[in-house]
C-alpha positions in Angstrom: 157.5 114.4 79.2 153.3 114.3 78.5 150.7 114.4 80.6 148.8 112.2 81.4 144.6 112.9 80.6 141.6 112.4 83.3 141.9 108.9 81.0 144.7 107.5 82.8 142.6 108.6 86.7 139.5 106.6 85.8 141.1 103.9 84.9 143.6 103.9 88.4 140.3 104.9 90.4 137.1 104.0 89.8 136.1 105.0 92.9 135.5 108.0 94.7 135.6 108.3 98.4 135.1 111.4 100.8 135.5 110.0 104.8 133.2 106.5 105.0 131.5 107.1 101.5 131.7 106.0 98.2 131.0 109.4 96.6 131.8 109.0 92.8 132.6 106.3 89.8 133.8 106.2 86.9 131.2 105.4 83.8 133.1 102.4 82.6 132.7 99.8 86.3 131.0 96.0 85.2 131.4 94.6 88.8 131.6 95.8 92.2 132.9 92.7 94.0 135.4 91.8 95.8 138.8 91.0 93.6 137.0 93.3 91.0 136.1 97.0 92.3 135.1 96.8 95.4 133.6 99.2 98.1 136.0 99.7 100.6 135.5 98.2 103.9 134.5 100.5 106.4 132.1 102.9 104.1 129.7 103.8 105.4 127.1 105.1 102.6 126.5 105.9 99.3 126.2 108.6 98.1 123.8 109.7 95.6 124.0 109.4 91.8 127.5 107.3 92.5 126.6 104.9 90.4 123.1 106.1 88.9 124.3 105.9 84.4 126.8 102.9 85.2 125.2 101.7 81.8 127.6 98.5 82.4 127.5 97.5 85.9 126.3 94.3 86.6 127.2 92.6 89.9 127.5 94.6 92.8 128.0 93.1 96.1 128.2 95.7 99.0 130.1 95.6 102.4 128.1 94.7 105.3 129.9 98.6 107.1 127.3 100.3 104.4 124.4 101.9 106.2 123.2 104.7 103.6 122.0 104.1 100.7 121.7 108.3 98.6 118.9 108.6 96.0 120.0 107.3 92.8 122.7 105.9 93.8 122.3 103.3 91.2 119.5 105.2 88.9 119.9 103.7 85.1 122.6 101.0 85.7 120.9 98.8 82.7 123.0 95.8 83.2 122.2 96.0 86.9 121.0 92.3 87.5 123.0 90.8 90.6 122.9 93.0 93.6 123.5 92.2 97.7 122.5 94.5 100.3 123.7 93.6 103.5 121.7 94.1 106.7 123.9 96.5 108.2 121.9 99.6 105.4 119.1 100.8 107.4 118.2 103.6 104.4 117.6 103.2 100.6 117.0 107.0 99.1 115.2 107.7 96.5 114.8 106.1 93.1 117.7 104.4 94.0 117.4 101.3 91.9 115.1 102.6 89.4 115.4 101.7 85.8 117.7 99.1 86.8 115.8 96.8 83.9 118.1 93.6 84.3 117.0 93.2 88.4 114.8 90.3 88.7 115.5 89.6 92.2 115.2 91.8 95.5 115.6 91.3 99.5 115.5 94.9 102.0 117.1 93.7 104.4 114.8 93.2 107.9 117.0 96.4 109.5 116.4 98.7 106.6 113.6 101.3 107.6 113.2 103.6 104.6 113.2 103.1 101.6 112.6 106.7 99.8 109.7 106.9 95.9 109.8 105.3 93.4 112.9 102.9 94.7 112.3 99.9 92.1 110.8 102.6 89.8 110.3 101.3 86.0 112.5 97.6 86.8 111.1 95.8 84.6 112.0 92.2 85.5 111.9 92.6 89.1 110.0 89.6 89.2 110.6 89.3 92.9 110.6 90.6 96.3 110.8 90.1 99.8 110.1 93.4 102.1 112.0 95.2 105.2 110.0 94.3 108.3 110.8 97.1 109.7 110.4 98.8 106.8 107.2 102.1 108.0 106.0 103.3 104.4 105.9 102.2 100.6 107.2 105.4 99.2 105.2 107.1 95.9 105.4 104.5 93.1 107.6 102.7 94.4 107.6 99.3 92.6 105.6 101.5 89.8 106.0 100.0 86.1 107.3 96.9 87.5 105.6 94.4 85.6 106.5 91.1 86.4 106.3 91.3 90.2 103.7 88.8 90.8 103.5 89.2 95.5 104.2 91.2 97.9 104.1 90.8 101.4 103.3 93.5 103.0 104.9 93.7 106.7 103.2 94.9 109.8 105.7 97.2 110.6 104.0 99.4 107.2 102.1 102.2 108.2 100.9 104.0 105.0 101.7 103.2 100.9 102.2 105.5 98.6 100.4 107.1 95.3 100.7 104.3 92.7 103.2 102.5 94.8 102.0 99.5 92.2 101.3 101.1 89.4 101.6 99.5 86.4 102.8 96.5 88.1 100.4 94.6 85.4 101.4 90.8 86.6 100.7 91.4 90.5 97.8 88.8 91.5 98.5 88.8 95.4 98.9 92.0 97.3 99.1 90.2 101.0 98.7 93.7 104.0 98.9 92.7 107.8 96.0 94.9 109.9 98.6 97.2 111.3 98.6 99.4 107.5 96.5 102.5 108.4 97.5 104.4 105.5 97.0 103.3 101.5 97.4 106.1 99.2 96.0 109.5 99.2 91.6 108.6 100.6 89.6 109.4 96.9 92.2 107.9 95.1 92.9 104.4 94.5 96.2 102.2 94.9 96.5 102.4 91.2 97.0 98.2 90.2 96.3 98.0 86.6 
């Protein structure tokens, strides 16, 4: 009998789990939605780097049991155009969606309290963002390089905006900042809006 190679294993198991977390995937995944390769119900987290570099991944529906999206979870998914983040999500890690150059809109659910640095770094086609009304801070380089972003409404819950948060957002015309904002970047540095 012929030995099966790793390619056979990957074809049968595109997602890997540890307890209630999805921790890995194969690079050939194209969609993660019902009827294709869904993230199984009951999953509570997407680990760091899980889908990083899945260059064919274009459409993701995250189940409403997920609370955490890890660092670089979808980084460098250049074809990712549609992602549905459920209201169950409370935290999105640093660089989670960086270099997802086909993302055009993003709605961050109101339960999200934390978003890491560079979360949408270099998402060059991102033109619309709705931020969570529970978000505590906008991290360093959060939207750096999002050159099609035209307007941002910063909720009253945001207490600080990190250095270079909007650097390279050349299309940004309007930033609405609520009066509760305590800290923008470093006192000696500009917000870096170009």
